[in-house]
C-alpha positions as a LaTeX table, in Angstrom:
\begin{tabular}{lrrr}
\hline
Residue & $x$ (\AA) & $y$ (\AA) & $z$ (\AA) \\
\hline
Unk1 & 7.85 & 19.36 & 3.34 \\
Unk2 & 10.40 & 18.06 & 0.96 \\
Unk3 & 9.92 & 19.38 & $-2.39$ \\
Unk4 & 9.07 & 17.17 & $-5.51$ \\
Unk5 & 10.65 & 19.64 & $-7.79$ \\
Unk6 & 14.22 & 18.42 & $-6.62$ \\
Unk7 & 13.64 & 15.38 & $-8.68$ \\
Unk8 & 15.47 & 15.46 & $-11.91$ \\
Unk9 & 13.85 & 13.61 & $-14.59$ \\
Unk10 & 15.91 & 11.88 & $-17.30$ \\
Unk11 & 13.07 & 10.88 & $-19.83$ \\
Unk12 & 9.72 & 12.30 & $-20.89$ \\
Unk13 & 6.45 & 10.57 & $-21.48$ \\
Unk14 & 3.56 & 12.13 & $-23.35$ \\
Unk15 & 0.35 & 10.76 & $-21.82$ \\
Unk16 & $-2.95$ & 11.51 & $-24.00$ \\
Unk17 & $-6.06$ & 10.58 & $-21.81$ \\
Unk18 & $-9.38$ & 12.28 & $-21.27$ \\
Unk19 & $-10.27$ & 10.84 & $-17.92$ \\
Unk20 & $-8.88$ & 13.19 & $-15.21$ \\
Unk21 & $-9.01$ & 10.28 & $-12.69$ \\
Unk22 & $-7.44$ & 7.74 & $-14.77$ \\
Unk23 & $-4.92$ & 10.36 & $-15.86$ \\
Unk24 & $-3.85$ & 11.05 & $-12.33$ \\
Unk25 & $-3.37$ & 7.38 & $-11.46$ \\
Unk26 & $-1.58$ & 6.22 & $-14.48$ \\
Unk27 & 0.73 & 9.41 & $-14.96$ \\
Unk28 & 1.74 & 9.27 & $-11.34$ \\
Unk29 & 2.70 & 5.45 & $-11.57$ \\
Unk30 & 4.58 & 6.26 & $-14.64$ \\
Unk31 & 6.51 & 9.01 & $-13.21$ \\
Unk32 & 7.06 & 7.00 & $-10.00$ \\
Unk33 & 8.08 & 3.63 & $-11.42$ \\
Unk34 & 10.02 & 4.71 & $-14.58$ \\
Unk35 & 11.64 & 7.82 & $-13.28$ \\
Unk36 & 10.15 & 9.85 & $-15.95$ \\
Unk37 & 8.58 & 13.20 & $-16.43$ \\
Unk38 & 4.96 & 12.67 & $-17.61$ \\
Unk39 & 3.33 & 15.42 & $-19.66$ \\
Unk40 & $-0.59$ & 15.00 & $-19.93$ \\
Unk41 & $-2.59$ & 16.09 & $-22.94$ \\
Unk42 & $-6.21$ & 15.52 & $-23.53$ \\
Unk43 & $-6.18$ & 14.64 & $-27.21$ \\
Unk44 & $-4.26$ & 14.27 & $-30.51$ \\
Unk45 & $-4.50$ & 18.07 & $-31.25$ \\
Unk46 & $-2.84$ & 18.99 & $-27.97$ \\
Unk47 & $-0.12$ & 16.28 & $-28.70$ \\
Unk48 & 0.47 & 17.78 & $-32.09$ \\
Unk49 & 0.90 & 21.36 & $-30.67$ \\
Unk50 & 3.48 & 19.92 & $-28.13$ \\
Unk51 & 5.75 & 18.54 & $-30.71$ \\
Unk52 & 5.07 & 21.70 & $-33.02$ \\
Unk53 & 6.58 & 23.91 & $-30.13$ \\
Unk54 & 9.82 & 21.95 & $-30.61$ \\
Unk55 & 9.51 & 19.72 & $-27.59$ \\
Unk56 & 10.48 & 16.04 & $-27.65$ \\
Unk57 & 9.63 & 12.88 & $-25.81$ \\
Unk58 & 11.07 & 9.29 & $-25.31$ \\
Unk59 & 7.43 & 7.66 & $-25.19$ \\
Unk60 & 3.86 & 8.37 & $-26.01$ \\
Unk61 & 1.07 & 6.56 & $-24.12$ \\
Unk62 & $-2.44$ & 7.13 & $-25.53$ \\
Unk63 & $-6.00$ & 6.18 & $-24.81$ \\
Unk64 & $-7.44$ & 4.16 & $-27.91$ \\
Unk65 & $-10.67$ & 6.45 & $-28.18$ \\
Unk66 & $-11.13$ & 10.02 & $-26.84$ \\
Unk67 & $-14.43$ & 11.74 & $-27.05$ \\
Unk68 & $-15.68$ & 9.30 & $-29.60$ \\
Unk69 & $-12.72$ & 9.27 & $-31.89$ \\
Unk70 & $-9.83$ & 7.00 & $-32.37$ \\
Unk71 & $-7.16$ & 9.09 & $-31.08$ \\
Unk72 & $-4.84$ & 6.17 & $-31.18$ \\
Unk73 & $-4.97$ & 6.08 & $-34.93$ \\
Unk74 & $-4.29$ & 9.83 & $-35.24$ \\
Unk75 & $-1.41$ & 9.82 & $-32.80$ \\
Unk76 & 0.42 & 7.02 & $-34.80$ \\
Unk77 & $-0.44$ & 8.71 & $-38.05$ \\
Unk78 & 1.23 & 12.06 & $-36.74$ \\
Unk79 & 4.23 & 10.13 & $-35.43$ \\
Unk80 & 4.97 & 8.46 & $-38.68$ \\
Unk81 & 4.09 & 11.45 & $-40.88$ \\
Unk82 & 6.62 & 13.82 & $-38.82$ \\
Unk83 & 9.15 & 10.58 & $-38.97$ \\
Unk84 & 9.49 & 10.67 & $-35.10$ \\
Unk85 & 10.92 & 7.38 & $-33.82$ \\
Unk86 & 9.07 & 7.44 & $-30.67$ \\
Unk87 & 7.25 & 4.33 & $-29.45$ \\
Unk88 & 3.59 & 4.22 & $-28.87$ \\
Unk89 & 1.57 & 2.30 & $-26.09$ \\
Unk90 & $-2.27$ & 2.20 & $-26.80$ \\
Unk91 & $-4.57$ & 1.51 & $-23.96$ \\
Unk92 & $-7.04$ & $-0.67$ & $-25.82$ \\
Unk93 & $-6.98$ & $-3.46$ & $-28.51$ \\
Unk94 & $-7.17$ & $-1.70$ & $-31.76$ \\
Unk95 & $-6.48$ & $-4.31$ & $-34.70$ \\
Unk96 & $-5.78$ & $-1.54$ & $-37.06$ \\
Unk97 & $-2.53$ & $-0.89$ & $-34.99$ \\
Unk98 & $-1.08$ & $-4.49$ & $-34.72$ \\
Unk99 & 2.59 & $-4.22$ & $-35.27$ \\
Unk100 & 2.45 & $-0.53$ & $-35.29$ \\
Unk101 & 2.15 & 0.14 & $-31.53$ \\
Unk102 & 2.06 & $-1.90$ & $-28.28$ \\
Unk103 & $-1.48$ & $-2.75$ & $-27.07$ \\
Unk104 & $-2.32$ & $-2.99$ & $-23.52$ \\
Unk105 & $-5.77$ & $-3.41$ & $-22.00$ \\
Unk106 & $-6.98$ & $-0.07$ & $-20.67$ \\
Unk107 & $-7.52$ & $-1.51$ & $-17.04$ \\
Unk108 & $-4.34$ & $-3.14$ & $-17.07$ \\
Unk109 & $-2.20$ & $-0.17$ & $-15.48$ \\
Unk110 & 0.44 & $-2.27$ & $-13.86$ \\
Unk111 & 1.15 & $-3.93$ & $-17.22$ \\
Unk112 & 1.16 & $-0.51$ & $-18.79$ \\
Unk113 & 3.76 & 0.80 & $-16.33$ \\
Unk114 & 5.97 & $-2.48$ & $-16.93$ \\
Unk115 & 5.86 & $-2.04$ & $-20.81$ \\
Unk116 & 6.78 & 1.57 & $-20.48$ \\
Unk117 & 9.80 & 0.60 & $-18.51$ \\
Unk118 & 10.78 & $-1.95$ & $-20.89$ \\
Unk119 & 10.37 & 0.39 & $-23.99$ \\
Unk120 & 12.30 & 3.01 & $-22.14$ \\
Unk121 & 15.26 & 0.80 & $-21.20$ \\
Unk122 & 14.66 & 1.33 & $-17.31$ \\
Unk123 & 16.42 & $-1.07$ & $-15.29$ \\
Unk124 & 14.99 & $-2.82$ & $-12.36$ \\
Unk125 & 17.12 & $-0.72$ & $-10.11$ \\
Unk126 & 15.49 & 2.37 & $-11.42$ \\
Unk127 & 12.16 & 0.79 & $-10.95$ \\
Unk128 & 12.99 & 0.40 & $-7.34$ \\
Unk129 & 12.97 & $-3.44$ & $-7.19$ \\
Unk130 & 14.62 & $-4.47$ & $-3.86$ \\
Unk131 & 16.83 & $-7.59$ & $-3.93$ \\
Unk132 & 14.14 & $-10.29$ & $-3.95$ \\
Unk133 & 14.77 & $-12.90$ & $-1.13$ \\
Unk134 & 14.72 & $-16.50$ & $-1.95$ \\
Unk135 & 12.15 & $-17.42$ & 0.63 \\
Unk136 & 9.20 & $-15.27$ & 2.17 \\
Unk137 & 8.07 & $-15.58$ & 5.45 \\
Unk138 & 4.41 & $-16.66$ & 6.66 \\
Unk139 & 2.75 & $-16.75$ & 9.90 \\
Unk140 & 2.63 & $-20.50$ & 11.20 \\
Unk141 & $-1.11$ & $-19.79$ & 12.48 \\
Unk142 & $-2.38$ & $-19.39$ & 8.98 \\
Unk143 & $-1.81$ & $-23.06$ & 8.52 \\
Unk144 & $-4.36$ & $-24.11$ & 11.50 \\
Unk145 & $-7.20$ & $-24.95$ & 8.98 \\
Unk146 & $-5.18$ & $-26.78$ & 6.18 \\
Unk147 & $-5.01$ & $-30.58$ & 5.94 \\
Unk148 & $-2.38$ & $-30.50$ & 3.41 \\
Unk149 & $-0.12$ & $-28.02$ & 1.58 \\
Unk150 & 0.12 & $-26.76$ & $-2.11$ \\
Unk151 & 3.72 & $-26.06$ & $-2.24$ \\
Unk152 & 6.90 & $-26.89$ & $-0.39$ \\
Unk153 & 7.36 & $-25.18$ & 3.20 \\
Unk154 & 10.26 & $-24.64$ & 4.83 \\
Unk155 & 11.64 & $-23.70$ & 8.57 \\
Unk156 & 14.51 & $-21.43$ & 9.45 \\
Unk157 & 16.75 & $-23.63$ & 11.49 \\
Unk158 & 20.26 & $-23.54$ & 13.17 \\
Unk159 & 21.75 & $-24.70$ & 10.00 \\
Unk160 & 19.70 & $-22.59$ & 7.50 \\
Unk161 & 16.62 & $-22.70$ & 5.79 \\
Unk162 & 15.50 & $-26.50$ & 5.54 \\
Unk163 & 12.54 & $-28.16$ & 3.90 \\
Unk164 & 9.76 & $-28.67$ & 6.38 \\
Unk165 & 6.79 & $-30.17$ & 4.28 \\
Unk166 & 6.68 & $-31.05$ & 0.51 \\
Unk167 & 3.70 & $-30.14$ & $-1.66$ \\
Unk168 & 0.75 & $-32.03$ & $-0.99$ \\
Unk169 & 1.84 & $-33.37$ & 2.23 \\
Unk170 & $-0.63$ & $-33.93$ & 5.04 \\
Unk171 & $-0.33$ & $-31.76$ & 8.10 \\
Unk172 & $-2.52$ & $-31.54$ & 11.26 \\
Unk173 & $-3.55$ & $-28.69$ & 13.70 \\
Unk174 & $-2.22$ & $-30.19$ & 16.64 \\
Unk175 & 1.33 & $-30.13$ & 15.40 \\
Unk176 & 1.04 & $-26.48$ & 14.28 \\
Unk177 & $-0.41$ & $-25.66$ & 17.45 \\
Unk178 & 2.60 & $-27.30$ & 19.44 \\
Unk179 & 4.96 & $-25.35$ & 17.18 \\
Unk180 & 3.35 & $-22.02$ & 18.03 \\
Unk181 & 3.36 & $-22.76$ & 21.70 \\
Unk182 & 7.13 & $-23.68$ & 21.58 \\
Unk183 & 7.67 & $-20.29$ & 19.98 \\
Unk184 & 8.06 & $-21.15$ & 16.39 \\
Unk185 & 5.78 & $-18.38$ & 14.61 \\
Unk186 & 7.19 & $-18.37$ & 10.98 \\
Unk187 & 7.50 & $-20.72$ & 8.21 \\
Unk188 & 8.77 & $-19.90$ & 4.55 \\
Unk189 & 7.75 & $-20.44$ & 0.90 \\
Unk190 & 10.19 & $-20.12$ & $-2.16$ \\
Unk191 & 9.64 & $-16.93$ & $-4.15$ \\
Unk192 & 8.98 & $-19.03$ & $-7.06$ \\
Unk193 & 5.66 & $-20.57$ & $-5.26$ \\
Unk194 & 4.75 & $-17.41$ & $-3.44$ \\
Unk195 & 1.84 & $-16.36$ & $-5.77$ \\
Unk196 & 0.64 & $-20.05$ & $-5.91$ \\
Unk197 & 0.75 & $-20.06$ & $-2.06$ \\
Unk198 & $-1.04$ & $-16.83$ & $-1.50$ \\
Unk199 & $-3.79$ & $-17.79$ & $-4.02$ \\
Unk200 & $-4.37$ & $-21.05$ & $-2.18$ \\
Unk201 & $-3.98$ & $-19.16$ & 1.17 \\
Unk202 & $-6.68$ & $-16.58$ & 0.15 \\
Unk203 & $-9.32$ & $-19.15$ & $-0.09$ \\
Unk204 & $-8.33$ & $-20.65$ & 3.59 \\
Unk205 & $-8.21$ & $-17.24$ & 5.24 \\
Unk206 & $-11.94$ & $-16.70$ & 5.26 \\
Unk207 & $-12.62$ & $-20.02$ & 7.02 \\
Unk208 & $-9.69$ & $-19.64$ & 9.27 \\
Unk209 & $-10.75$ & $-16.19$ & 10.48 \\
Unk210 & $-14.19$ & $-17.19$ & 11.07 \\
Unk211 & $-13.49$ & $-20.12$ & 13.25 \\
Unk212 & $-14.76$ & $-19.38$ & 16.58 \\
Unk213 & $-12.07$ & $-21.29$ & 18.42 \\
Unk214 & $-9.31$ & $-19.01$ & 17.11 \\
Unk215 & $-7.54$ & $-17.33$ & 19.97 \\
Unk216 & $-6.84$ & $-13.43$ & 19.99 \\
Unk217 & $-3.13$ & $-14.39$ & 19.62 \\
Unk218 & $-3.65$ & $-16.66$ & 16.87 \\
Unk219 & $-6.08$ & $-14.14$ & 15.10 \\
Unk220 & $-3.31$ & $-11.50$ & 15.27 \\
Unk221 & $-0.90$ & $-13.82$ & 13.45 \\
Unk222 & $-3.34$ & $-14.99$ & 10.91 \\
Unk223 & $-4.65$ & $-11.71$ & 10.19 \\
Unk224 & $-1.02$ & $-10.50$ & 9.38 \\
Unk225 & $-0.95$ & $-13.41$ & 6.89 \\
Unk226 & $-4.28$ & $-11.86$ & 5.43 \\
Unk227 & $-2.81$ & $-8.37$ & 5.21 \\
Unk228 & 0.50 & $-9.56$ & 3.66 \\
Unk229 & $-1.22$ & $-11.60$ & 1.11 \\
Unk230 & $-3.60$ & $-8.53$ & 0.22 \\
Unk231 & $-0.72$ & $-6.24$ & $-0.12$ \\
Unk232 & 1.13 & $-8.97$ & $-2.33$ \\
Unk233 & $-1.85$ & $-9.34$ & $-4.61$ \\
Unk234 & $-2.53$ & $-5.57$ & $-5.00$ \\
Unk235 & 1.15 & $-5.10$ & $-5.70$ \\
Unk236 & 0.74 & $-7.60$ & $-8.39$ \\
Unk237 & $-2.70$ & $-7.32$ & $-10.03$ \\
Unk238 & $-3.95$ & $-3.82$ & $-8.56$ \\
Unk239 & $-7.50$ & $-4.09$ & $-6.99$ \\
Unk240 & $-8.86$ & $-6.87$ & $-8.95$ \\
Unk241 & $-11.49$ & $-9.39$ & $-7.76$ \\
Unk242 & $-9.21$ & $-11.79$ & $-5.85$ \\
Unk243 & $-7.27$ & $-9.03$ & $-4.07$ \\
Unk244 & $-10.38$ & $-7.33$ & $-2.96$ \\
Unk245 & $-11.82$ & $-10.59$ & $-1.76$ \\
Unk246 & $-8.59$ & $-11.15$ & 0.31 \\
Unk247 & $-8.57$ & $-7.54$ & 1.45 \\
Unk248 & $-12.15$ & $-7.66$ & 2.70 \\
Unk249 & $-11.28$ & $-10.79$ & 4.83 \\
Unk250 & $-8.25$ & $-9.08$ & 6.25 \\
Unk251 & $-9.98$ & $-5.82$ & 6.90 \\
Unk252 & $-13.06$ & $-7.54$ & 8.75 \\
Unk253 & $-10.35$ & $-9.24$ & 11.15 \\
Unk254 & $-8.81$ & $-5.78$ & 11.65 \\
Unk255 & $-12.45$ & $-4.83$ & 12.92 \\
Unk256 & $-12.80$ & $-7.97$ & 15.10 \\
Unk257 & $-9.35$ & $-7.38$ & 16.49 \\
Unk258 & $-10.37$ & $-3.80$ & 17.54 \\
Unk259 & $-13.42$ & $-5.04$ & 19.43 \\
Unk260 & $-11.65$ & $-7.85$ & 21.04 \\
Unk261 & $-8.27$ & $-6.17$ & 21.94 \\
Unk262 & $-7.06$ & $-6.24$ & 25.71 \\
Unk263 & $-5.35$ & $-2.88$ & 27.02 \\
Unk264 & $-2.36$ & $-1.33$ & 24.77 \\
Unk265 & 0.26 & $-3.02$ & 27.19 \\
Unk266 & $-1.25$ & $-6.54$ & 26.48 \\
Unk267 & $-1.70$ & $-5.72$ & 22.93 \\
Unk268 & 2.02 & $-4.64$ & 22.32 \\
Unk269 & 3.21 & $-8.00$ & 24.13 \\
Unk270 & 1.04 & $-10.04$ & 21.93 \\
Unk271 & 2.47 & $-8.28$ & 18.97 \\
Unk272 & 5.95 & $-8.64$ & 19.99 \\
Unk273 & 5.62 & $-12.49$ & 20.35 \\
Unk274 & 3.65 & $-13.01$ & 17.10 \\
Unk275 & 5.31 & $-10.67$ & 14.49 \\
Unk276 & 8.66 & $-9.04$ & 13.55 \\
Unk277 & 6.67 & $-6.95$ & 10.94 \\
Unk278 & 6.87 & $-3.11$ & 11.58 \\
Unk279 & 4.31 & $-2.35$ & 8.91 \\
Unk280 & 1.69 & $-4.78$ & 10.41 \\
Unk281 & 2.22 & $-3.75$ & 14.04 \\
Unk282 & 1.94 & $-0.26$ & 12.95 \\
Unk283 & $-1.32$ & $-0.57$ & 10.96 \\
Unk284 & $-2.94$ & $-2.79$ & 13.52 \\
Unk285 & $-2.21$ & $-0.74$ & 16.47 \\
Unk286 & $-3.35$ & 2.56 & 14.72 \\
Unk287 & $-6.63$ & 0.70 & 14.05 \\
Unk288 & $-7.32$ & $-0.51$ & 17.59 \\
Unk289 & $-5.91$ & 2.86 & 19.18 \\
Unk290 & $-8.02$ & 4.90 & 16.82 \\
Unk291 & $-11.05$ & 2.64 & 17.62 \\
Unk292 & $-10.63$ & 3.48 & 21.23 \\
Unk293 & $-9.78$ & 7.23 & 20.55 \\
Unk294 & $-13.15$ & 7.69 & 18.44 \\
Unk295 & $-15.29$ & 6.02 & 21.25 \\
Unk296 & $-13.83$ & 9.01 & 23.51 \\
Unk297 & $-15.06$ & 11.72 & 21.34 \\
Unk298 & $-18.52$ & 13.24 & 21.82 \\
Unk299 & $-19.20$ & 12.97 & 18.13 \\
Unk300 & $-17.57$ & 9.64 & 17.47 \\
Unk301 & $-19.49$ & 6.59 & 16.09 \\
Unk302 & $-19.34$ & 3.26 & 14.65 \\
Unk303 & $-19.09$ & 4.29 & 11.07 \\
Unk304 & $-16.05$ & 6.65 & 11.99 \\
Unk305 & $-14.52$ & 3.66 & 13.82 \\
Unk306 & $-14.72$ & 1.59 & 10.53 \\
Unk307 & $-13.31$ & 4.37 & 8.51 \\
Unk308 & $-10.26$ & 4.71 & 10.78 \\
Unk309 & $-9.92$ & 0.96 & 10.64 \\
Unk310 & $-9.99$ & 0.88 & 6.76 \\
Unk311 & $-7.72$ & 3.73 & 6.69 \\
Unk312 & $-5.11$ & 2.07 & 9.03 \\
Unk313 & $-5.20$ & $-1.02$ & 6.89 \\
Unk314 & $-4.58$ & 0.75 & 3.61 \\
Unk315 & $-2.84$ & 3.95 & 4.37 \\
Unk316 & 0.72 & 2.25 & 3.77 \\
Unk317 & $-0.28$ & $-0.22$ & 1.19 \\
Unk318 & 1.71 & 1.47 & $-1.53$ \\
Unk319 & 4.91 & 1.31 & 0.54 \\
Unk320 & 4.14 & $-2.12$ & 2.58 \\
Unk321 & 7.95 & $-2.78$ & 3.32 \\
Unk322 & 9.55 & $-2.34$ & 6.54 \\
Unk323 & 12.09 & $-0.42$ & 5.05 \\
Unk324 & 9.72 & 2.43 & 4.01 \\
Unk325 & 6.88 & 2.45 & 6.51 \\
Unk326 & 8.95 & 3.78 & 9.49 \\
Unk327 & 9.66 & 7.04 & 7.72 \\
Unk328 & 7.53 & 9.61 & 9.14 \\
Unk329 & 9.01 & 12.98 & 8.57 \\
Unk330 & 10.69 & 15.13 & 5.98 \\
Unk331 & 13.87 & 15.02 & 7.78 \\
Unk332 & 13.86 & 11.16 & 8.06 \\
Unk333 & 13.11 & 11.08 & 4.40 \\
Unk334 & 15.96 & 13.32 & 3.48 \\
Unk335 & 18.40 & 11.64 & 5.83 \\
Unk336 & 17.60 & 8.12 & 4.56 \\
Unk337 & 20.03 & 6.70 & 2.09 \\
Unk338 & 17.11 & 5.49 & $-0.17$ \\
Unk339 & 17.60 & 6.31 & $-4.05$ \\
Unk340 & 15.63 & 9.40 & $-5.08$ \\
Unk341 & 12.90 & 7.13 & $-6.97$ \\
Unk342 & 12.32 & 5.60 & $-3.52$ \\
Unk343 & 12.04 & 8.77 & $-1.84$ \\
Unk344 & 9.41 & 9.84 & $-4.54$ \\
Unk345 & 7.53 & 6.65 & $-3.82$ \\
Unk346 & 7.24 & 7.64 & $-0.02$ \\
Unk347 & 6.57 & 11.32 & $-0.57$ \\
Unk348 & 3.72 & 10.41 & $-2.93$ \\
Unk349 & 2.25 & 7.21 & $-1.28$ \\
Unk350 & $-0.75$ & 8.94 & 0.44 \\
Unk351 & $-2.01$ & 10.41 & $-2.84$ \\
Unk352 & $-1.40$ & 7.25 & $-4.83$ \\
Unk353 & $-3.22$ & 5.03 & $-2.28$ \\
Unk354 & $-6.35$ & 7.47 & $-2.32$ \\
Unk355 & $-6.26$ & 7.11 & $-6.09$ \\
Unk356 & $-6.32$ & 3.47 & $-5.93$ \\
Unk357 & $-9.05$ & 3.06 & $-3.43$ \\
Unk358 & $-11.25$ & 4.72 & $-6.02$ \\
Unk359 & $-11.69$ & 1.19 & $-7.41$ \\
Unk360 & $-12.43$ & $-0.22$ & $-3.90$ \\
Unk361 & $-16.33$ & $-1.33$ & $-3.78$ \\
Unk362 & $-18.66$ & 0.23 & $-1.04$ \\
Unk363 & $-15.88$ & 2.46 & 0.47 \\
Unk364 & $-17.27$ & 4.55 & 3.41 \\
Unk365 & $-17.51$ & 8.35 & 2.37 \\
Unk366 & $-14.48$ & 9.96 & 3.65 \\
Unk367 & $-12.00$ & 7.11 & 4.00 \\
Unk368 & $-10.21$ & 8.21 & 0.91 \\
Unk369 & $-9.82$ & 11.83 & 2.44 \\
Unk370 & $-8.32$ & 10.31 & 5.66 \\
Unk371 & $-5.73$ & 8.50 & 3.71 \\
Unk372 & $-4.94$ & 11.45 & 1.40 \\
Unk373 & $-4.31$ & 13.69 & 4.31 \\
Unk374 & $-2.92$ & 11.26 & 6.93 \\
Unk375 & 0.63 & 12.90 & 6.82 \\
Unk376 & $-0.98$ & 16.43 & 7.53 \\
Unk377 & $-0.90$ & 17.59 & 3.77 \\
Unk378 & $-4.11$ & 18.36 & 1.88 \\
Unk379 & $-2.73$ & 17.00 & $-1.54$ \\
Unk380 & $-1.41$ & 13.72 & $-0.04$ \\
Unk381 & 2.27 & 14.64 & $-0.95$ \\
Unk382 & 5.16 & 14.86 & 1.57 \\
Unk383 & 4.84 & 15.45 & 5.30 \\
Unk384 & 3.49 & 18.36 & 7.19 \\
Unk385 & 5.90 & 17.79 & 10.02 \\
Unk386 & 5.15 & 20.16 & 12.86 \\
Unk387 & 2.71 & 22.33 & 10.94 \\
Unk388 & $-0.74$ & 21.63 & 12.11 \\
Unk389 & $-3.31$ & 22.35 & 9.21 \\
Unk390 & $-6.73$ & 23.22 & 10.43 \\
Unk391 & $-7.99$ & 22.47 & 6.97 \\
Unk392 & $-7.76$ & 18.62 & 7.48 \\
Unk393 & $-10.93$ & 16.64 & 7.84 \\
Unk394 & $-11.80$ & 15.89 & 11.58 \\
Unk395 & $-11.15$ & 12.21 & 10.85 \\
Unk396 & $-7.74$ & 12.98 & 9.26 \\
Unk397 & $-6.72$ & 14.68 & 12.49 \\
Unk398 & $-7.84$ & 11.76 & 14.40 \\
Unk399 & $-5.80$ & 9.52 & 12.25 \\
Unk400 & $-2.80$ & 11.99 & 12.33 \\
Unk401 & $-2.65$ & 12.14 & 16.15 \\
Unk402 & $-3.36$ & 8.33 & 16.37 \\
Unk403 & $-0.31$ & 7.45 & 14.10 \\
Unk404 & 1.99 & 9.83 & 15.84 \\
Unk405 & 1.20 & 8.14 & 19.27 \\
Unk406 & 1.80 & 4.69 & 17.63 \\
Unk407 & 4.91 & 5.63 & 15.69 \\
Unk408 & 6.46 & 6.85 & 19.21 \\
Unk409 & 5.24 & 3.90 & 20.98 \\
Unk410 & 6.95 & 1.33 & 18.31 \\
Unk411 & 10.23 & 3.36 & 18.10 \\
Unk412 & 11.54 & 1.72 & 21.34 \\
Unk413 & 11.19 & $-1.61$ & 22.94 \\
Unk414 & 10.21 & $-0.17$ & 26.28 \\
Unk415 & 8.03 & 2.82 & 25.56 \\
Unk416 & 7.35 & 5.36 & 28.38 \\
Unk417 & 3.77 & 5.93 & 27.56 \\
Unk418 & 3.31 & 8.94 & 30.16 \\
Unk419 & 6.35 & 10.57 & 28.74 \\
Unk420 & 5.14 & 10.25 & 25.20 \\
Unk421 & 1.58 & 11.74 & 26.06 \\
Unk422 & 3.48 & 14.75 & 27.75 \\
Unk423 & 5.53 & 15.32 & 24.62 \\
Unk424 & 2.55 & 15.03 & 22.31 \\
Unk425 & 0.48 & 17.36 & 24.58 \\
Unk426 & 3.10 & 20.33 & 23.75 \\
Unk427 & 2.40 & 19.58 & 20.14 \\
Unk428 & $-1.27$ & 19.33 & 19.84 \\
Unk429 & $-2.32$ & 22.24 & 22.07 \\
Unk430 & $-5.06$ & 23.95 & 19.94 \\
Unk431 & $-8.29$ & 23.29 & 18.43 \\
Unk432 & $-9.56$ & 19.86 & 17.03 \\
Unk433 & $-5.93$ & 18.56 & 17.36 \\
Unk434 & $-6.18$ & 19.31 & 21.23 \\
Unk435 & $-9.74$ & 17.53 & 21.50 \\
Unk436 & $-8.24$ & 14.53 & 19.58 \\
Unk437 & $-5.40$ & 14.41 & 21.86 \\
Unk438 & $-7.25$ & 14.63 & 25.16 \\
Unk439 & $-9.63$ & 11.63 & 23.76 \\
Unk440 & $-6.13$ & 9.62 & 22.97 \\
Unk441 & $-5.19$ & 10.33 & 26.56 \\
Unk442 & $-8.41$ & 8.87 & 27.87 \\
Unk443 & $-8.39$ & 5.82 & 25.41 \\
Unk444 & $-5.03$ & 4.67 & 26.47 \\
Unk445 & $-4.49$ & 5.48 & 29.97 \\
\hline
\end{tabular}
């Protein structure tokens, strides 16, 4: 496992927060997105002791109220009394602090992270923002139920990206189906209109994914649009009402695809023709293969298949980018040319995702543990590589074995299934790992 202590932090943030769950979520995101060391204290007294010991900080983030008292007022008073020129962000709307501190709604953790980065002078490069493309791709099949489009749409043609439909233009299903039949599976939306289109699309996806005439191939394409939209909304707003609604639609389609899926070879053929997204192929194939694997275990049941499907959908949601999701081991992470902040993001994504899902309604018990442990570590940080920890939950072991198989299958254009299974048989040779591997063999042969 690559060591998190290798990260050298250039800034310090003091975080005053009484809730351990909220403290973990926000502290890790502050550290992750600002490249700062986050020191957590529970109240204003601990904050005072920290500074009296001679330590310093670049920013203070505090909850408005802790244990029934206005901690934010005490923190700001202490900073002023000690003449410490340190900016303060208060999680809450305290009118007494207007103009004296930056006020952010307690639930707006993404806004908090962005404001912290701004106050610290953190650049977009440090915050790991990739170069934003001018146009974002969407699956053609997600237009099948639309009669008109809300924004301009574009096609990638021989001479470059060209306008296809103007906003409010009428379209028809037959035209879309003809393009799909001829091999055109993708259209594009301007980066400036991406959010508007995703919001519009989110209301259309439920209707489209419940269309009984939708073919398996088109369902695969539309489900990618639903998953991409879900990841984008979670990235922008966290798990709010809109992103949860879109996510539920996508997850339900994941379950349907697992039930309707043909054999593995036919599935890979459909995926190769309908999507270039490694992240989507990876997640959907884990869901389907995991569903089959569970059916071959003596103790497997439908509830566990649902948990594996949810875990497959969510496990990489914090790194939903084809440049990040193929990294599958400590060595691959070390050998990558990614900046240290990106490496930290990958190293901690399992932990951060399990924290995020604490807000997801009606999450089946055990789903968060599967996601936390899906790279073989108990704390969700780093990769276990070849070490097989028997303390993992049985479903986490199912997921780990399934993901290893899928990773190997997707690593080449012409995978040799029998060679892959033979190599895995040498690795998973004991205990629960062996039982899961034997179930995998039965599921995919």
